[in-house]
N, C-alpha and C positions, 0 to 999 in steps of 0.2 A: 723495379724501377730504379734509374739511375738517380743520383744525389741531386743532379740538376733539375730533373723532372720533379722529384720530391718536394725541393724547394718552391718551385713555381707553384705547386698544388698549395702550399701554406700561404705564401705571399700575394698571389694574383686571384683576382676574382674569375671564376668561372664563366665561360662563354659558349653559346651556341653556335657551332661552326660547321658549315656545309663546304665540302671540297669537291669541286668540279673536275673529273677527270675524264679523258677520252684517248682513245688509240689502242694499241696493241697492248699485251699484258706487260711487256717490258716498259711501256709509257706509264700503264697505271699503277703497277706495284709500288713504286716509290712512294706515291701518294698515299697508298694504304699504309705504308710504313710510318709516313708523317702523322697521318691521322691516328694511328694506334698511339704514337707518342704523345699527340695531344689529348688523346682519351686517358692515357695513363697520368697525365698531368691534371686530370679532373675535369676537362672540358667536355661538353656535350657534342661529340662529333658524329656526321653522318657522311657517308660516301655517296656522291651523285654522278652515276656512270651508267654505262650501258648494261643491258641484263646479263651480258656474258661474265660480268665480274661480281655477281651476287655471291657466290660461293667463295671467292677471294676475301671479300670484306668479312663474310661471316666468319672465316677461318682466324681473322684478325679480331674478332669481337667488335666489328663496327656495323652500326646500323646502316642499311643500304637502300638507297631510292633509286630506282631504275628509270632511265631514259629510253625511250622507244628508239629501235634500231639496233641491228646486228652487225657490229664491226667486223667480226669474223667472216661473215658471209661477203661483206665488200672486198676484205683482203683476199679471200679466196676464189672470188669471181674470175672467169677466164680473162675478161678484159683487164683487170688489175694486174693479173700474173703476167700477161703479156707486156704491160707498162713497165712493171718492176724488172723483168729481164732487161728492158732497154735501159732502165736507170734514168729516165727522162723525168726530172723533178717537176717541171713545168707541166707536163703532161699528166703525170700522176696527180698533181694539186687540182688540175681541172676536173679529172675524173671524180675524185674525192668531193670537189665542191658540187658537182651535179648530184652525188649520192646525199650530201649535206641539205642541199636545196629541197630534195623531196622528203626528208625528215625534218625539216627546220621547224614547222609549226608544232607537231606532236612533242619533238625533243624539248622546245622551249615551254611549252605547257607543262611537261613532266619536271623540268628543272625548276620552273617558277613555283610550282606546288611543293617541291621539296625544299625550297629556301625561304618560304614565307615568314618562318618564325625566327629564322637565323639572325644572329647579330654580327657575323663576319662571314664573309665569302673568300675561299682561297682556291687559285686555280693556276694552272699552267697553260702552256700553248694551246694545248687541244680544247680546252674549255674557255679560252681567254676572252674571245667577243661575246659568246653567250653569257659569261659570267659578268662581264662589264655591264652588258644591257641590263642583266637582272639587278645588279648593284644599283645601277642609276633608277631602275624602276622602284627598288624598296629602300633606297636611300640608305646602302650599307657600305662600310669599308670593305675594300678588296686588297687581298694580299697576292702578289704575283710570286710563283714559284716554279722555276724552270729547272729541266734537267740538262739543258744545253745552251750556251751562251746567246743571248738574244739582245743585251743592252748594247747600243751602238760604241764602238771604241776605235781608237786609232793604232791600238796595240796588234790587231790582226782583222783580216777581213771577215765577212760574215761566213759562219760555218755551213750555210745552206748553198754557197755558191758551188757550182761543179768545179770540182778540182783539176778536171781535164781541160778546162777553158784557160784563157791567158792570165798570166799574173796580174793581180790588182796592184796599180801603182799606189805608193805610200799615201799621196795626198787623197786618193780616193778612198782608202780603206774604211774610214768612218761611213762614208756615202754608200758603201757596198752594203751595210746593214739596212739602210732604208730602202735599198733596192729589193731585198729578199722580203722585207716587211710588206712592200707593196705587192710583191707576187703572192704572198699568202693572203694578204687582205682582199685583192681584187678577186681572188678565186673563191672567197666566203661571203663577198659583200651581198650577193642577191639573197642568199640564206639568211644572213644577218638583217637584211631589211624585212624580209618576211616575217621573221620572229619579232622584231621591234613593233612592225605595224599591227600584224594580225593577233598577237598575244599579248605584248607588252603595252602596247597603247604609246609608243614612243616614236619620234621623228627618226627618219633614217640617219645613221652615222654619216659623217662628212665622206666626200667621194674618195678623199685619200686617206680614209680610216679615222678611229677614235684615239690615235696614238698621242694626241694632245690633252686628251681627257685628264682634269686634275687627279681622279682617281689613279690613273697610271702614272703621273707625272710626281704625285707626292707620297704615293704608298710605299712600304718595304718591298723590296725585291728579293727573293731567296734563290740561291743557286745551290742545288743538291749534287755537287760535285766537289772533289777535293783540290785545295790550293797546291797540293803536290802533284796535280795533273795538269791543271790550268792555273798559271799564276794570276793573281788578281790584277785586271788592267789598270794602269795609273791614271786613267781618266774617268773612271767609275765613280759616281757620288756616294757620300758615306750611307745612304740608304740602301745600297746595294750590297748584299752579304755573300760571300762563299762560307757555307756551313759545313761542308763534308757530305758525303753521299748519304743518302736515306735508304738504308738497307732494311729489309723484312725477313726476320729470322723464321725459319720454319716452325710450325707450330709443335707444342710439346707432345702431341699424341701423333705426329707423323712418324711413320716408320719406312724405311727403305724397302722396296720389293725384294723378295727372297733371291730372285734370279740375278738382280743387280748386285747384291751382296755377295752372292756365290762368284759371280764374274770378276768382282774386285779383288776377291781373296785368292783367285786362282793363279795370279800373276803379277807383274810389274805394274807400275800406274800407267793407265791407257790414255789416249788422246781422246778429248771431246770433240764431236764435230756436230754443229746444229745451226740452223739458220733462223729460227725462231718463227716470226710471222711472215718471212719473205716467201711469197709463194712462187712458184714454178710451174709452167705449162707441161714440163717434160720432167717429173722427179726422178724417173727411173735413169735419165741420162746424169743428172746430178749425182745421183747415189753410185753409179758407174764409175765417174771421175774419181769420186772420194775413194772408193773401193781400190780402183788402180793405184792411187796414189799411197794407199795403205800397203799395199802388196809390195811396192817398191822399198818402202821404209822398213816393213816388217813390224810395225807397231800394233799393238792392240788398240783398240778404240771402242769408244760409245758413240753411237749415232742417235741424235734426238730427232724424232720425226717432225716436231712441232706443226704450225699451220702450213709451212711449205711442204710438208709431205714427203720427206726422203723416204723412198721405197727401195726394196729388193725382195726378189721372192726366196733367195736362199742366201743367207750371209755365212761366210767363214766362220770358223771356231773362234777366231780372236777378235770378233766384232760382234756387239750386242746392240741392238735397238730398243730404245726407251721412250716412254711417253713423257709426260711432266714431271720432272723432279727439280726440287729447289736448288737453285745454283749455289747457294750459300754452302749447303750440305756437300753437292757434287764436285764443284769446281777446286776446291782444296785437295781432292784426291786424284786429281788429273796431273799428267806430265805436262801437257800444254791444251790451251783451248782454242778451238777454231770456230768462229762466229761471224756474224754478219756487220757487227759493229754497232748495233743499236745502244742507245745510252746506257740503259739498264743492264744488259749482257756485258758491256765494255766494263762497267763498273764491278760487276760481279768478278769478272776475270781478272781484273786488276787487284782487287781485294784478296783473291785466293792465292796470289803470289806466285802463280805460274806464268810463263811466256804465253802471249796471246798472238794469233794470227787471225787478222781480220779480213773478211772477204766483203767488202762493201758492195751494197746494190745502188743506194741513192740517198738523197737528203744529207743528214748530219753524219752518216755512217763514214763516208771518206775522211772527213775530219777527224773522228775519233780513230779511225786506222792510221792515220799521219801522227797522231799525238803518241799511240802506241809505239810506233817506229822511232819517233824523235826522242823518246824517254828511254829508248834502248830496251824496252820489255817485250819485244816481239819484232819479226821480220817486217819488211816494207808490206802494206796491204796489197792485196791482189784483187782488182775490181772483179765483180763477178762475170762480166762480159769476156774477161781474159782468163778465166779459171781453167787450167788443165791439170791433167794428172801430174805432169813433170813439175809445173810450177808448184802445186800444193806438196807433193812430196819433198821438194827442195825446202819449202818453208818449214815442213814438220821436221826434216833432218836437222835444220839449223836450230830450231827452237829446242829440241830435245837433247842436243849436244853442245850447244854453245854455253859454257859455265859462266861466262861474263854476263850473258843476258840472262841467264837464270838467276844469278846473283842479284842484278839490278831489280828483276820482277819479285824476288823474295824481300828485298829491302822496301820497294815501294809498297807491297801488300802488307808490310808490318806498320809502314806509317798510316795507311787508309785504315787498318784494323784499329789503330789506336786513337782514331778521331770518333766522335760522338756527334754526326750531322744531324741526326733527329733532335737530341737534347739542345743542340745550338739552335736550331730552327725554332723549336718550342720556345726557347728563351727571348728570341728576338721577336716573335709575334707576341708575346706577353709584354715586352717593353714598348711597342708601337700601338698598342690597343688600350 
């Protein structure tokens, strides 16, 4: 336990804290890290999430309360894979909303039961509206904790706006955040109303959303990313905090698979390629693009199958396919990391100090790809719809030979590793409660 966490254990009363988290593993894992930090500081913490993440919580020593619903099944459905390939954020939001609506009542029932004896709720975007409704029902304080910028600012437009659209005029920058808030809210409004009326006995939230709720307007807001990656906007209130990333270290009893260790020891650092939970209707086609790019560059590589299911019947000797391996262990051993630009994977790549190549699909992923390029720690992002073997080969060639880029990546990685985002977040939570 860090000194900061130890001091909190001595000086602050312990609390029963429920963390509501939803989404892919990259969305949920940082909240597991934050929960572990709060647990190590002496608090009684439970993770409330989908059944998929019971093992993840258990490995971190956190009690787990399941909400009905299989998020992986939704992500891997043919409909979702088709939408992800198109990169249409609005269409994806609508599809997810329909899935949410079907699970709204049982999910709210499970969440309410898991939070009844809590003294504090903590949630990010995935559990925000459910968490807010439960906080209202049980009269509990709520801490907002996000992995990507959500607080309106004039410094940059909403990170969820399509980057292929027109440039947002400076006077409309702040309004763009309200626009994407509405896109998200209107997608989940029907599900939220079902939960409020049928489970919680509450009136529906206002048509334009509960964003004016005192619990949201007065509570602390935590951002789990580094100020070295995104500078703190000048117009954010004092209650908004950039803590640094929330990383979950691999458990002490975890050991790498023998075939992975043997592959790493056989030659120079390989390239990592994986697209996490981003599904594809034709995974063999994606794998073929990747293998042809690797053939052009002559690089050794590790392919992560992930939910997206990269596949190949026969791989060349210089390529190894792996399943789930902790990024905190794997990425520092890579020459460069190629990924979809999810907030969690981007954080792990930057922390490792190796150049990143982002292949964004939708949502906030193009934003993170642009940040990587703007910081000089990776080439320009290649949208998934424009991914070709030649484009990927050129990006890999640059990332593995550009010494200036490699130096900047190493420098940024060192800054991020010097931060203790979990300890800082735990400290802020104790100060505000």
